[in-house]
BAFILUM-220066 format. One record per residue (C-alpha): x, y, z. Coordinates in steps of 0.05 Angstrom, whole numbers, padded with zeros to 5 digits. Layout:
BAFILUM-220066
<xx X yy Y zz Z>
...
This chain:
BAFILUM-220066
<xx 01047 yy -01960 zz -02101>
<xx 01091 yy -01954 zz -02041>
<xx 01061 yy -01997 zz -01986>
<xx 01090 yy -01952 zz -01932>
<xx 01051 yy -01892 zz -01955>
<xx 00983 yy -01914 zz -01925>
<xx 01020 yy -01934 zz -01862>
<xx 01050 yy -01864 zz -01857>
<xx 00982 yy -01833 zz -01867>
<xx 00954 yy -01876 zz -01810>
<xx 01010 yy -01855 zz -01764>
<xx 00998 yy -01782 zz -01781>
<xx 00923 yy -01788 zz -01767>
<xx 00937 yy -01823 zz -01701>
<xx 00986 yy -01770 zz -01682>
<xx 00936 yy -01715 zz -01700>
<xx 00881 yy -01749 zz -01661>
<xx 00926 yy -01757 zz -01601>
<xx 00945 yy -01685 zz -01604>
<xx 00872 yy -01665 zz -01609>
<xx 00853 yy -01709 zz -01550>
<xx 00912 yy -01681 zz -01510>
<xx 00890 yy -01611 zz -01525>
<xx 00818 yy -01627 zz -01506>
<xx 00841 yy -01660 zz -01441>
<xx 00886 yy -01601 zz -01426>
<xx 00829 yy -01553 zz -01439>
<xx 00782 yy -01595 zz -01396>
<xx 00833 yy -01596 zz -01340>
<xx 00843 yy -01521 zz -01346>
<xx 00768 yy -01511 zz -01346>
<xx 00758 yy -01554 zz -01285>
<xx 00815 yy -01517 zz -01250>
<xx 00783 yy -01451 zz -01269>
<xx 00714 yy -01472 zz -01244>
<xx 00735 yy -01508 zz -01181>
<xx 00793 yy -01465 zz -01158>
<xx 00793 yy -01397 zz -01191>
<xx 00718 yy -01385 zz -01190>
<xx 00697 yy -01440 zz -01142>
<xx 00670 yy -01392 zz -01089>
<xx 00628 yy -01355 zz -01141>
<xx 00595 yy -01419 zz -01166>
<xx 00584 yy -01442 zz -01095>
<xx 00550 yy -01376 zz -01079>
<xx 00507 yy -01383 zz -01142>
<xx 00486 yy -01452 zz -01119>
<xx 00469 yy -01429 zz -01050>
<xx 00429 yy -01370 zz -01077>
<xx 00380 yy -01421 zz -01105>
<xx 00359 yy -01438 zz -01033>
<xx 00323 yy -01397 zz -00981>
<xx 00388 yy -01385 zz -00944>
<xx 00422 yy -01408 zz -00881>
<xx 00386 yy -01423 zz -00816>
<xx 00417 yy -01423 zz -00747>
<xx 00392 yy -01478 zz -00701>
<xx 00398 yy -01470 zz -00626>
<xx 00401 yy -01520 zz -00570>
<xx 00364 yy -01505 zz -00504>
<xx 00389 yy -01447 zz -00461>
<xx 00408 yy -01458 zz -00389>
<xx 00352 yy -01460 zz -00338>
<xx 00341 yy -01402 zz -00288>
<xx 00321 yy -01424 zz -00218>
<xx 00300 yy -01387 zz -00155>
<xx 00341 yy -01395 zz -00091>
<xx 00303 yy -01460 zz -00074>
<xx 00314 yy -01493 zz -00142>
<xx 00245 yy -01477 zz -00171>
<xx 00245 yy -01465 zz -00246>
<xx 00233 yy -01393 zz -00267>
<xx 00256 yy -01399 zz -00340>
<xx 00273 yy -01461 zz -00381>
<xx 00276 yy -01482 zz -00454>
<xx 00237 yy -01537 zz -00489>
<xx 00242 yy -01566 zz -00559>
<xx 00180 yy -01549 zz -00601>
<xx 00159 yy -01553 zz -00674>
<xx 00166 yy -01498 zz -00726>
<xx 00123 yy -01504 zz -00789>
<xx 00152 yy -01490 zz -00859>
<xx 00126 yy -01498 zz -00929>
<xx 00152 yy -01509 zz -01001>
<xx 00104 yy -01471 zz -01046>
<xx 00129 yy -01509 zz -01107>
<xx 00112 yy -01577 zz -01077>
<xx 00043 yy -01562 zz -01051>
<xx -00011 yy -01609 zz -01075>
<xx -00065 yy -01562 zz -01048>
<xx -00081 yy -01491 zz -01068>
<xx -00050 yy -01436 zz -01024>
<xx -00120 yy -01408 zz -01011>
<xx -00148 yy -01475 zz -00987>
<xx -00087 yy -01488 zz -00943>
<xx -00089 yy -01418 zz -00914>
<xx -00163 yy -01424 zz -00897>
<xx -00150 yy -01488 zz -00857>
<xx -00086 yy -01465 zz -00824>
<xx -00106 yy -01394 zz -00804>
<xx -00148 yy -01413 zz -00742>
<xx -00093 yy -01459 zz -00716>
<xx -00035 yy -01411 zz -00729>
<xx -00075 yy -01351 zz -00705>
<xx -00057 yy -01313 zz -00768>
<xx -00095 yy -01279 zz -00824>
<xx -00113 yy -01323 zz -00884>
<xx -00086 yy -01273 zz -00934>
<xx -00018 yy -01272 zz -00900>
<xx -00011 yy -01348 zz -00902>
<xx -00037 yy -01350 zz -00974>
<xx 00014 yy -01297 zz -00994>
<xx 00072 yy -01337 zz -00965>
<xx 00049 yy -01402 zz -00997>
<xx 00044 yy -01366 zz -01065>
<xx 00116 yy -01343 zz -01066>
<xx 00165 yy -01365 zz -01119>
<xx 00213 yy -01400 zz -01071>
<xx 00228 yy -01468 zz -01044>
<xx 00222 yy -01450 zz -00970>
<xx 00178 yy -01405 zz -00926>
<xx 00167 yy -01403 zz -00852>
<xx 00094 yy -01407 zz -00832>
<xx 00100 yy -01408 zz -00756>
<xx 00160 yy -01412 zz -00710>
<xx 00164 yy -01446 zz -00642>
<xx 00092 yy -01468 zz -00640>
<xx 00053 yy -01489 zz -00579>
<xx 00052 yy -01565 zz -00576>
<xx -00023 yy -01569 zz -00582>
<xx -00022 yy -01526 zz -00644>
<xx 00033 yy -01565 zz -00678>
<xx -00005 yy -01630 zz -00662>
<xx -00068 yy -01602 zz -00695>
<xx -00028 yy -01583 zz -00758>
<xx 00004 yy -01653 zz -00760>
<xx -00065 yy -01684 zz -00757>
<xx -00089 yy -01638 zz -00812>
<xx -00031 yy -01655 zz -00858>
<xx -00041 yy -01730 zz -00846>
<xx -00116 yy -01729 zz -00855>
<xx -00115 yy -01688 zz -00920>
<xx -00051 yy -01720 zz -00945>
<xx -00019 yy -01653 zz -00959>
<xx 00050 yy -01648 zz -00988>
<xx 00098 yy -01589 zz -00984>
<xx 00087 yy -01575 zz -00910>
<xx 00132 yy -01602 zz -00854>
<xx 00165 yy -01587 zz -00787>
<xx 00233 yy -01576 zz -00756>
<xx 00251 yy -01577 zz -00682>
<xx 00272 yy -01511 zz -00649>
<xx 00285 yy -01487 zz -00578>
<xx 00233 yy -01444 zz -00544>
<xx 00239 yy -01407 zz -00478>
<xx 00183 yy -01419 zz -00427>
<xx 00167 yy -01380 zz -00364>
<xx 00122 yy -01424 zz -00319>
<xx 00101 yy -01367 zz -00272>
<xx 00077 yy -01320 zz -00327>
<xx 00089 yy -01248 zz -00308>
<xx 00122 yy -01262 zz -00241>
<xx 00190 yy -01228 zz -00239>
<xx 00184 yy -01215 zz -00314>
<xx 00224 yy -01150 zz -00311>
<xx 00280 yy -01187 zz -00276>
<xx 00281 yy -01248 zz -00322>
<xx 00270 yy -01211 zz -00388>
<xx 00255 yy -01252 zz -00450>
<xx 00287 yy -01287 zz -00510>
<xx 00276 yy -01271 zz -00583>
<xx 00265 yy -01318 zz -00642>
<xx 00339 yy -01324 zz -00655>
<xx 00350 yy -01349 zz -00584>
<xx 00382 yy -01283 zz -00564>
<xx 00366 yy -01253 zz -00496>
<xx 00333 yy -01186 zz -00508>
<xx 00320 yy -01160 zz -00437>
<xx 00333 yy -01171 zz -00364>
<xx 00377 yy -01228 zz -00340>
<xx 00365 yy -01264 zz -00406>
<xx 00403 yy -01208 zz -00439>
<xx 00457 yy -01195 zz -00387>
<xx 00473 yy -01269 zz -00381>
<xx 00463 yy -01286 zz -00454>
<xx 00536 yy -01305 zz -00468>
<xx 00536 yy -01352 zz -00407>
<xx 00471 yy -01390 zz -00413>
<xx 00457 yy -01388 zz -00487>
<xx 00457 yy -01458 zz -00517>
<xx 00502 yy -01480 zz -00573>
<xx 00486 yy -01461 zz -00644>
<xx 00496 yy -01494 zz -00712>
<xx 00490 yy -01456 zz -00777>
<xx 00459 yy -01501 zz -00830>
<xx 00445 yy -01485 zz -00903>
<xx 00377 yy -01505 zz -00930>
<xx 00391 yy -01543 zz -00995>
<xx 00344 yy -01567 zz -01049>
<xx 00346 yy -01628 zz -01092>
<xx 00341 yy -01630 zz -01169>
<xx 00267 yy -01617 zz -01164>
<xx 00274 yy -01560 zz -01116>
<xx 00251 yy -01600 zz -01055>
<xx 00282 yy -01577 zz -00989>
<xx 00331 yy -01628 zz -00961>
<xx 00314 yy -01615 zz -00888>
<xx 00306 yy -01681 zz -00854>
<xx 00381 yy -01692 zz -00851>
<xx 00407 yy -01621 zz -00838>
<xx 00354 yy -01589 zz -00794>
<xx 00359 yy -01634 zz -00733>
<xx 00362 yy -01615 zz -00660>
<xx 00426 yy -01626 zz -00622>
<xx 00448 yy -01623 zz -00549>
<xx 00484 yy -01562 zz -00522>
<xx 00556 yy -01575 zz -00502>
<xx 00564 yy -01518 zz -00453>
<xx 00496 yy -01506 zz -00422>
<xx 00499 yy -01469 zz -00355>
<xx 00444 yy -01458 zz -00304>
<xx 00431 yy -01398 zz -00260>
<xx 00407 yy -01396 zz -00188>
<xx 00378 yy -01330 zz -00165>
<xx 00373 yy -01301 zz -00095>
<xx 00299 yy -01290 zz -00108>
<xx 00250 yy -01333 zz -00069>
<xx 00188 yy -01347 zz -00110>
<xx 00143 yy -01346 zz -00049>
<xx 00169 yy -01279 zz -00025>
<xx 00164 yy -01253 zz -00096>
<xx 00092 yy -01274 zz -00097>
<xx 00075 yy -01240 zz -00031>
<xx 00110 yy -01176 zz -00054>
<xx 00078 yy -01174 zz -00123>
<xx 00009 yy -01189 zz -00095>
<xx 00014 yy -01132 zz -00045>
<xx 00038 yy -01085 zz -00100>
<xx -00017 yy -01107 zz -00149>
<xx -00071 yy -01093 zz -00097>
<xx -00043 yy -01023 zz -00085>
<xx -00041 yy -01009 zz -00159>
<xx -00115 yy -01025 zz -00164>
<xx -00136 yy -00984 zz -00104>
<xx -00092 yy -00923 zz -00117>
<xx -00094 yy -00925 zz -00193>
<xx -00020 yy -00907 zz -00194>
<xx 00015 yy -00904 zz -00261>
<xx 00073 yy -00947 zz -00237>
<xx 00097 yy -00985 zz -00177>
<xx 00160 yy -01017 zz -00148>
<xx 00173 yy -01065 zz -00091>
<xx 00241 yy -01092 zz -00070>
<xx 00256 yy -01140 zz -00013>
<xx 00328 yy -01151 zz 00007>
<xx 00365 yy -01187 zz 00063>
<xx 00402 yy -01131 zz 00099>
<xx 00457 yy -01177 zz 00123>
<xx 00476 yy -01208 zz 00056>
<xx 00450 yy -01162 zz 00002>
<xx 00409 yy -01218 zz -00029>
<xx 00349 yy -01192 zz -00068>
<xx 00291 yy -01236 zz -00044>
<xx 00239 yy -01203 zz -00088>
<xx 00237 yy -01148 zz -00141>
<xx 00171 yy -01129 zz -00172>
<xx 00148 yy -01076 zz -00222>
<xx 00082 yy -01050 zz -00248>
<xx 00063 yy -01047 zz -00303>
<xx 00092 yy -01114 zz -00325>
<xx 00081 yy -01167 zz -00378>
<xx 00082 yy -01241 zz -00393>
<xx 00149 yy -01260 zz -00424>
<xx 00117 yy -01320 zz -00456>
<xx 00081 yy -01269 zz -00501>
<xx 00129 yy -01211 zz -00499>
<xx 00106 yy -01190 zz -00569>
<xx 00041 yy -01165 zz -00538>
<xx 00076 yy -01117 zz -00490>
<xx 00100 yy -01046 zz -00501>
<xx 00162 yy -01007 zz -00480>
<xx 00128 yy -00982 zz -00416>
<xx 00116 yy -01053 zz -00392>
<xx 00187 yy -01076 zz -00408>
<xx 00217 yy -01022 zz -00364>
<xx 00249 yy -01047 zz -00300>
<xx 00233 yy -00987 zz -00257>
<xx 00267 yy -01015 zz -00196>
<xx 00333 yy -01012 zz -00233>
<xx 00330 yy -00955 zz -00283>
<xx 00283 yy -00904 zz -00251>
<xx 00309 yy -00845 zz -00211>
<xx 00264 yy -00805 zz -00165>
<xx 00265 yy -00755 zz -00108>
<xx 00263 yy -00798 zz -00045>
<xx 00228 yy -00746 zz -00002>
<xx 00225 yy -00763 zz 00072>
<xx 00253 yy -00833 zz 00063>
<xx 00320 yy -00797 zz 00057>
<xx 00313 yy -00764 zz 00126>
<xx 00342 yy -00823 zz 00165>
<xx 00405 yy -00815 zz 00123>
<xx 00408 yy -00741 zz 00142>
<xx 00398 yy -00759 zz 00216>
<xx 00453 yy -00811 zz 00213>
<xx 00498 yy -00760 zz 00178>
<xx 00487 yy -00707 zz 00232>
<xx 00498 yy -00756 zz 00289>
<xx 00561 yy -00784 zz 00256>
<xx 00589 yy -00715 zz 00240>
<xx 00573 yy -00690 zz 00310>
<xx 00531 yy -00631 zz 00285>
<xx 00470 yy -00656 zz 00323>
<xx 00452 yy -00704 zz 00380>
<xx 00392 yy -00742 zz 00406>
<xx 00384 yy -00701 zz 00470>
<xx 00383 yy -00632 zz 00440>
<xx 00316 yy -00597 zz 00445>
<xx 00297 yy -00549 zz 00388>
<xx 00237 yy -00504 zz 00384>
<xx 00202 yy -00510 zz 00317>
<xx 00180 yy -00441 zz 00294>
<xx 00138 yy -00471 zz 00238>
<xx 00181 yy -00443 zz 00183>
<xx 00256 yy -00443 zz 00167>
<xx 00283 yy -00393 zz 00117>
<xx 00339 yy -00410 zz 00068>
<xx 00363 yy -00364 zz 00012>
<xx 00300 yy -00324 zz 00021>
<xx 00255 yy -00386 zz 00012>
<xx 00210 yy -00414 zz 00067>
<xx 00213 yy -00487 zz 00087>
<xx 00147 yy -00507 zz 00120>
<xx 00116 yy -00570 zz 00148>
<xx 00063 yy -00608 zz 00109>
<xx 00009 yy -00579 zz 00154>
<xx 00043 yy -00510 zz 00158>
<xx 00042 yy -00515 zz 00234>
<xx 00095 yy -00513 zz 00288>
<xx 00112 yy -00575 zz 00330>
<xx 00140 yy -00535 zz 00389>
<xx 00198 yy -00564 zz 00429>
<xx 00224 yy -00627 zz 00395>
<xx 00283 yy -00675 zz 00398>
<xx 00313 yy -00711 zz 00338>
<xx 00268 yy -00772 zz 00352>
<xx 00207 yy -00727 zz 00345>
<xx 00234 yy -00695 zz 00282>
<xx 00240 yy -00764 zz 00251>
<xx 00176 yy -00792 zz 00281>
<xx 00133 yy -00735 zz 00255>
<xx 00175 yy -00723 zz 00193>
<xx 00184 yy -00649 zz 00210>
<xx 00210 yy -00613 zz 00149>
<xx 00231 yy -00551 zz 00188>
<xx 00269 yy -00595 zz 00236>
<xx 00308 yy -00630 zz 00181>
<xx 00322 yy -00564 zz 00146>
<xx 00350 yy -00539 zz 00213>
<xx 00392 yy -00602 zz 00221>
<xx 00416 yy -00598 zz 00150>
<xx 00436 yy -00525 zz 00153>
<xx 00476 yy -00540 zz 00216>
<xx 00510 yy -00599 zz 00183>
<xx 00526 yy -00565 zz 00116>
<xx 00521 yy -00586 zz 00043>
<xx 00592 yy -00611 zz 00037>
<xx 00585 yy -00659 zz 00096>
<xx 00516 yy -00683 zz 00074>
<xx 00540 yy -00697 zz 00003>
<xx 00601 yy -00733 zz 00029>
<xx 00559 yy -00779 zz 00072>
<xx 00508 yy -00789 zz 00016>
<xx 00565 yy -00816 zz -00026>
<xx 00587 yy -00860 zz 00032>
<xx 00517 yy -00889 zz 00033>
<xx 00524 yy -00906 zz -00041>
<xx 00483 yy -00850 zz -00073>
<xx 00509 yy -00819 zz -00137>
<xx 00535 yy -00885 zz -00165>
<xx 00504 yy -00950 zz -00189>
<xx 00501 yy -01009 zz -00142>
<xx 00529 yy -01056 zz -00195>
<xx 00472 yy -01105 zz -00192>
<xx 00472 yy -01157 zz -00248>
<xx 00414 yy -01125 zz -00285>
<xx 00419 yy -01080 zz -00347>
<xx 00406 yy -01006 zz -00350>
<xx 00418 yy -00986 zz -00277>
<xx 00416 yy -00912 zz -00262>
<xx 00464 yy -00872 zz -00219>
<xx 00420 yy -00816 zz -00191>
<xx 00437 yy -00743 zz -00181>
<xx 00471 yy -00705 zz -00124>
<xx 00488 yy -00632 zz -00115>
<xx 00558 yy -00607 zz -00128>
<xx 00577 yy -00584 zz -00057>
<xx 00615 yy -00522 zz -00078>
<xx 00554 yy -00496 zz -00116>
<xx 00503 yy -00510 zz -00060>
<xx 00464 yy -00451 zz -00033>
<xx 00429 yy -00454 zz 00034>
<xx 00363 yy -00471 zz -00001>
<xx 00397 yy -00530 zz -00035>
<xx 00422 yy -00554 zz 00033>
<xx 00353 yy -00546 zz 00063>
<xx 00317 yy -00583 zz 00006>
<xx 00368 yy -00639 zz 00005>
<xx 00355 yy -00647 zz 00080>
<xx 00282 yy -00664 zz 00065>
<xx 00299 yy -00710 zz 00007>
<xx 00286 yy -00661 zz -00050>
<xx 00331 yy -00632 zz -00103>
<xx 00368 yy -00698 zz -00108>
<xx 00349 yy -00762 zz -00145>
<xx 00363 yy -00834 zz -00124>
<xx 00348 yy -00903 zz -00152>
<xx 00305 yy -00953 zz -00113>
<xx 00364 yy -01000 zz -00107>
<xx 00408 yy -00945 zz -00078>
<xx 00354 yy -00933 zz -00025>
<xx 00352 yy -01006 zz -00005>
<xx 00428 yy -01010 zz -00004>
<xx 00433 yy -00948 zz 00041>
<xx 00381 yy -00975 zz 00090>
<xx 00422 yy -01039 zz 00097>
<xx 00473 yy -00997 zz 00136>
<xx 00419 yy -00973 zz 00184>
<xx 00393 yy -01044 zz 00194>
<xx 00460 yy -01079 zz 00195>
<xx 00499 yy -01043 zz 00249>
<xx 00528 yy -00991 zz 00201>
<xx 00555 yy -01042 zz 00151>
<xx 00528 yy -01031 zz 00081>
<xx 00522 yy -01092 zz 00035>
<xx 00520 yy -01093 zz -00041>
<xx 00454 yy -01117 zz -00071>
<xx 00458 yy -01177 zz -00116>
<xx 00407 yy -01222 zz -00151>
<xx 00450 yy -01280 zz -00175>
<xx 00468 yy -01332 zz -00123>
<xx 00508 yy -01377 zz -00168>
<xx 00519 yy -01402 zz -00240>
<xx 00532 yy -01476 zz -00249>
<xx 00564 yy -01514 zz -00306>
<xx 00528 yy -01571 zz -00342>
<xx 00561 yy -01622 zz -00297>
<xx 00536 yy -01587 zz -00234>
<xx 00602 yy -01555 zz -00214>
<xx 00605 yy -01481 zz -00196>
<xx 00622 yy -01434 zz -00252>
<xx 00610 yy -01372 zz -00209>
<xx 00586 yy -01361 zz -00137>
<xx 00567 yy -01292 zz -00111>
<xx 00592 yy -01279 zz -00041>
<xx 00566 yy -01227 zz 00008>
<xx 00603 yy -01161 zz -00003>
<xx 00607 yy -01107 zz 00050>
<xx 00621 yy -01044 zz 00009>
<xx 00630 yy -00995 zz 00066>
<xx 00611 yy -00973 zz 00136>
<xx 00585 yy -00902 zz 00129>
<xx 00565 yy -00898 zz 00202>
<xx 00583 yy -00932 zz 00267>
<xx 00543 yy -00987 zz 00300>
<xx 00522 yy -00939 zz 00355>
<xx 00495 yy -00888 zz 00306>
<xx 00459 yy -00942 zz 00266>
<xx 00426 yy -00966 zz 00331>
<xx 00404 yy -00895 zz 00349>
<xx 00373 yy -00882 zz 00281>
<xx 00341 yy -00951 zz 00279>
<xx 00307 yy -00938 zz 00346>
<xx 00281 yy -00871 zz 00322>
<xx 00254 yy -00903 zz 00258>
<xx 00218 yy -00954 zz 00301>
<xx 00183 yy -00896 zz 00334>
<xx 00162 yy -00871 zz 00265>
<xx 00125 yy -00937 zz 00255>
<xx 00098 yy -00950 zz 00325>
<xx 00077 yy -00879 zz 00341>
<xx 00088 yy -00832 zz 00282>
<xx 00069 yy -00823 zz 00210>
<xx 00087 yy -00894 zz 00191>
<xx 00035 yy -00928 zz 00236>
<xx 00002 yy -00960 zz 00176>
<xx 00065 yy -01001 zz 00167>
<xx 00058 yy -01036 zz 00234>
<xx 00063 yy -01112 zz 00228>
<xx 00025 yy -01148 zz 00283>
<xx 00072 yy -01186 zz 00329>
<xx 00136 yy -01151 zz 00305>
<xx 00175 yy -01087 zz 00317>
<xx 00188 yy -01052 zz 00250>
<xx 00229 yy -00991 zz 00232>
<xx 00218 yy -00948 zz 00172>
<xx 00204 yy -00881 zz 00141>
<xx 00149 yy -00854 zz 00097>
<xx 00162 yy -00810 zz 00037>
<xx 00122 yy -00763 zz -00006>
<xx 00155 yy -00721 zz -00060>
<xx 00133 yy -00682 zz -00120>
<xx 00148 yy -00715 zz -00186>
<xx 00205 yy -00688 zz -00228>
<xx 00188 yy -00659 zz -00296>
<xx 00244 yy -00693 zz -00336>
<xx 00226 yy -00656 zz -00400>
<xx 00220 yy -00584 zz -00377>
<xx 00253 yy -00584 zz -00309>
<xx 00220 yy -00568 zz -00243>
<xx 00161 yy -00608 zz -00217>
<xx 00097 yy -00635 zz -00247>
<xx 00035 yy -00604 zz -00218>
<xx -00006 yy -00649 zz -00173>
<xx 00037 yy -00710 zz -00187>
<xx 00073 yy -00744 zz -00130>
<xx 00117 yy -00804 zz -00114>
<xx 00093 yy -00840 zz -00051>
<xx 00141 yy -00887 zz -00017>
<xx 00158 yy -00926 zz 00045>
<xx 00223 yy -00960 zz 00063>
<xx 00233 yy -01001 zz 00125>
<xx 00260 yy -01065 zz 00156>
<xx 00247 yy -01113 zz 00212>
<xx 00243 yy -01141 zz 00260>
<xx 00285 yy -01087 zz 00292>
<xx 00316 yy -01135 zz 00343>
<xx 00346 yy -01176 zz 00286>
<xx 00328 yy -01149 zz 00217>
<xx 00313 yy -01203 zz 00166>
<xx 00287 yy -01162 zz 00108>
<xx 00286 yy -01091 zz 00081>
<xx 00225 yy -01073 zz 00039>
<xx 00218 yy -01012 zz -00005>
<xx 00152 yy -00993 zz -00036>
<xx 00146 yy -00937 zz -00088>
<xx 00080 yy -00915 zz -00121>
<xx 00083 yy -00868 zz -00180>
<xx 00028 yy -00816 zz -00184>
<xx -00027 yy -00848 zz -00142>
<xx -00095 yy -00814 zz -00150>
<xx -00132 yy -00784 zz -00092>
<xx -00092 yy -00795 zz -00029>
<xx -00018 yy -00792 zz -00045>
<xx 00018 yy -00791 zz 00021>
<xx 00069 yy -00847 zz 00030>
<xx 00043 yy -00863 zz 00100>
<xx -00026 yy -00876 zz 00074>
<xx -00015 yy -00911 zz 00007>
<xx 00055 yy -00942 zz 00009>
<xx 00061 yy -00961 zz 00083>
<xx 00001 yy -01010 zz 00079>
<xx 00036 yy -01046 zz 00021>
<xx 00097 yy -01055 zz 00066>
<xx 00052 yy -01082 zz 00122>
<xx 00018 yy -01133 zz 00077>
<xx 00082 yy -01158 zz 00045>
<xx 00123 yy -01160 zz 00109>
<xx 00068 yy -01195 zz 00149>
<xx 00070 yy -01253 zz 00100>
<xx 00146 yy -01252 zz 00095>
<xx 00157 yy -01255 zz 00170>
<xx 00110 yy -01315 zz 00175>
<xx 00142 yy -01349 zz 00115>
<xx 00212 yy -01339 zz 00145>
<xx 00186 yy -01366 zz 00212>
<xx 00211 yy -01305 zz 00249>
<xx 00188 yy -01309 zz 00322>
<xx 00138 yy -01257 zz 00344>
<xx 00151 yy -01210 zz 00401>
<xx 00109 yy -01252 zz 00448>
<xx 00145 yy -01316 zz 00428>
<xx 00213 yy -01283 zz 00436>
<xx 00198 yy -01254 zz 00504>
<xx 00167 yy -01318 zz 00530>
<xx 00228 yy -01356 zz 00507>
<xx 00277 yy -01306 zz 00537>
<xx 00240 yy -01295 zz 00603>
<xx 00199 yy -01357 zz 00617>
<xx 00189 yy -01343 zz 00691>
<xx 00179 yy -01267 zz 00688>
<xx 00108 yy -01247 zz 00705>
<xx 00070 yy -01206 zz 00654>
<xx 00079 yy -01131 zz 00659>
<xx 00004 yy -01125 zz 00652>
<xx -00008 yy -01157 zz 00720>
<xx 00038 yy -01106 zz 00755>
<xx 00029 yy -01045 zz 00709>
<xx 00015 yy -00983 zz 00750>
<xx -00050 yy -00947 zz 00740>
<xx -00051 yy -00893 zz 00687>
<xx -00066 yy -00822 zz 00709>
<xx -00137 yy -00797 zz 00697>
<xx -00152 yy -00744 zz 00646>
<xx -00161 yy -00694 zz 00703>
<xx -00092 yy -00707 zz 00730>
<xx -00042 yy -00659 zz 00699>
<xx 00015 yy -00676 zz 00747>
<xx 00032 yy -00744 zz 00774>
<xx 00091 yy -00787 zz 00798>
<xx 00128 yy -00833 zz 00751>
<xx 00129 yy -00908 zz 00765>
<xx 00192 yy -00949 zz 00758>
<xx 00201 yy -00977 zz 00689>
<xx 00260 yy -01021 zz 00707>
<xx 00255 yy -01088 zz 00671>
<xx 00199 yy -01065 zz 00625>
<xx 00204 yy -01078 zz 00550>
<xx 00211 yy -01019 zz 00503>
<xx 00141 yy -01032 zz 00477>
<xx 00107 yy -01034 zz 00545>
<xx 00144 yy -00972 zz 00568>
<xx 00126 yy -00934 zz 00505>
<xx 00053 yy -00954 zz 00508>
<xx 00046 yy -00932 zz 00581>
<xx 00080 yy -00865 zz 00571>
<xx 00040 yy -00850 zz 00508>
<xx -00026 yy -00866 zz 00542>
<xx -00004 yy -00823 zz 00601>
<xx 00006 yy -00764 zz 00554>
<xx 00082 yy -00764 zz 00560>
<xx 00138 yy -00762 zz 00509>
<xx 00186 yy -00820 zz 00502>
<xx 00261 yy -00813 zz 00488>
<xx 00294 yy -00880 zz 00481>
<xx 00367 yy -00903 zz 00478>
<xx 00390 yy -00974 zz 00466>
<xx 00345 yy -01035 zz 00457>
<xx 00318 yy -01092 zz 00499>
<xx 00293 yy -01077 zz 00571>
<xx 00295 yy -01013 zz 00612>
<xx 00353 yy -01007 zz 00661>
<xx 00353 yy -00931 zz 00670>
<xx 00303 yy -00874 zz 00668>
<xx 00300 yy -00799 zz 00677>
<xx 00263 yy -00770 zz 00714>
<xx 00268 yy -00827 zz 00764>
<xx 00212 yy -00866 zz 00797>
<xx 00170 yy -00824 zz 00844>
<xx 00188 yy -00757 zz 00810>
<xx 00127 yy -00716 zz 00791>
<xx 00119 yy -00699 zz 00717>
<xx 00068 yy -00660 zz 00677>
<xx 00030 yy -00684 zz 00616>
<xx 00071 yy -00666 zz 00554>
<xx 00138 yy -00677 zz 00589>
<xx 00188 yy -00724 zz 00557>
<xx 00215 yy -00784 zz 00596>
<xx 00284 yy -00811 zz 00577>
<xx 00296 yy -00886 zz 00585>
<xx 00356 yy -00929 zz 00569>
<xx 00349 yy -01002 zz 00549>
<xx 00397 yy -01060 zz 00546>
<xx 00393 yy -01135 zz 00534>
């Protein structure tokens, strides 16, 4: 037998085995290539589908402070409880019974979650620390398995409902859902990290390594113009009014007329953003920003300023009020349906005479009034940094009939926002210069440097300084002697205007029967205004006149605000300015008796506006004032005989 034959067979077998191995290796390589490259994404998705899914972890949001650095909203790291139903060493029913009182949930809901065919279920997110501590103790004492915690960021509002409609709130996914939290979300939201919840070979969640808190890289903080103390005074005054008037809604805004800084902004009804899930849509609404309403008589100072600026009326003109003014066949009457006789513009404002303003408006014309209304900022949003701001409604001048002109003159037929009203009044308080309202003072980077600083912005001068001074003095009369007397703040001169208007029927048009908006808008002290305050009450029950229900809210809030801002009282100011001047009281001439119908005027030279006004009022005389400070001119002059009911003109200067 040929010895080479077995050797050849061995070689052939080796060659065949090598070929087979090569083929197998090639097939294996091809398979690996197919699995890892061609269909790698599909298999990766299949693997991930075996888990609960991805979770996004958030680092703390930036803190929101008031103007003095007091925290109004900040984030803290808290525990969130999850479970792995497959790893529980206790029955879902038993676990649910023990956990329900702590988690404030129904037993059946917890039991249902712990009975699911999955490796991961949330049981409670962002728990209160005391609750998570109780659950920790429970797990440790009963040696439960399959329950654990992860750290998550939770927003906290230390003042509860204070400024809630300004701040807004944050949802479970760390997204701002309302207010500043929503409008500033992209700037103050903490960093995020999307992590996949994986399971081991037994289906246990691998969470300790992947679900871990981390520090935000670009956390910014916000400083507001709001002062927590002023916010408290304003909200307290509004809350009391809501209880006594049973109004369906309320608004209060306090703004610095020189800078446009919002010092307070309150709404009713409101809610606690720490528990926003308990509130409804009505409580979330920021009425001060989104509502539009007919301003009523609070719009009359704007009409007076318009007429004086346009030259269609002046302060010395005397008009006889007939008790009714007709426009397009419709009567415009006063609230008491009476005539006020001979009146000047100061009287028309002081007593809020509808017929007088209809007369002034018809002389001025719809085109001019609408033009000035736009100059005062009506008909467009103010641009404040809060979401949902309204723009209001104005007439189209070319379509205005005389009745439209007359109703606009008394603040009806148009609609404004509360912020527009405050902005417009800043021109009256600030020498004709109108400032833009803003609520953010600055935004700072994590290192403390400025990311954004809001500067004062004068957005127009609709009237001159002289006209602003004239209207301001007339508005002071409204408070000291007229329908706004309930807004008087002891120790200070205040200027303002009451307002009462029927409520618009937004659904059917026209007005709602027996439903009114009561309001008051004013500022002070008139010598150097430090704050504008607007109060609006929606549908108060019983008495609904602005002078009776809204003006007292202004008084309460501004009394506290003046003291808090350490604004000197009239007495302090006069004593400081004139330390050696004897009191007017010691030299004040005797008032005429009730029987005296005609008597000589004393000299008012050097008297303050207040003392002069008080003497003339008690003497039964009218008071027409120009300027501010102390009297340097009067007409009729000293010694001239006057009759009760006559008007005395005085000019004041500093």
